[in-house]
C-alpha positions as CSV (number, residue, x, y, z in Angstrom):
1,M,84.1,180.9,192.5
2,I,83.3,177.5,193.6
3,R,83.1,177.3,197.4
4,N,82.0,173.7,197.7
5,R,83.3,171.2,195.2
6,D,81.6,168.2,196.9
7,I,78.1,169.7,196.3
8,L,79.1,170.8,192.7
9,N,80.5,167.2,192.1
10,K,77.3,165.8,193.4
11,F,75.3,167.9,191.0
12,Y,77.4,166.8,188.1
13,H,77.1,163.3,189.1
14,K,73.3,163.6,189.3
15,L,73.0,165.3,186.2
16,I,75.1,162.8,184.1
17,E,73.0,159.9,185.7
18,K,69.8,162.0,184.8
19,E,70.8,162.7,181.1
20,K,72.2,159.3,180.3
21,I,73.6,160.5,176.8
22,P,75.0,157.4,174.8
23,Y,78.5,157.7,173.9
24,K,77.9,157.9,170.4
25,K,75.3,161.0,170.8
26,A,77.9,162.6,173.1
27,L,80.5,162.4,170.5
28,L,78.3,163.7,167.7
29,I,77.5,166.6,170.1
30,Y,81.2,167.3,170.6
31,E,82.1,167.0,166.9
32,E,79.3,169.6,166.0
33,L,80.5,172.0,168.7
34,H,84.2,171.7,167.6
35,K,83.1,172.2,163.9
36,E,81.1,175.4,164.8
37,A,84.2,176.7,166.9
38,V,86.5,176.1,163.7
39,S,83.6,177.7,161.6
40,L,83.6,180.9,164.0
41,G,87.5,180.9,163.8
42,V,87.7,180.5,167.5
43,I,90.0,177.5,167.3
44,N,91.8,175.5,164.6
45,S,94.2,172.5,164.4
46,K,97.3,175.0,164.7
47,N,96.0,176.9,167.7
48,I,94.2,174.5,169.7
49,L,96.7,174.5,172.4
50,D,97.6,177.7,172.3
51,G,97.4,179.4,175.7
52,L,96.6,176.0,177.6
53,E,99.7,176.6,180.0
54,I,98.3,180.0,180.8
55,D,94.9,178.5,181.4
56,I,96.3,175.8,183.7
57,R,98.3,178.5,185.7
58,I,95.1,180.5,186.2
59,A,92.9,177.4,187.2
60,N,95.6,176.3,189.6
61,A,95.6,180.0,191.2
62,I,91.9,179.9,191.3
63,N,91.7,176.6,193.1
64,R,94.1,177.7,195.7
65,L,92.0,180.5,196.6
66,A,89.0,178.5,196.7
67,K,90.5,176.2,199.3
């Protein structure tokens, strides 16, 4: 559970600044991760949005508890 979003956001911003991954490299990493997920059968073009509404509702509920 996230208790302090400000600290987490600062951490992510520092990490992004430190990493400085070029856009093309980040896109390549994303595409490779997507291929891996498809090859494992975790996602496909038909089910990529399945359950999204449920995930959003769960995230909203968790965020309300964290406040």
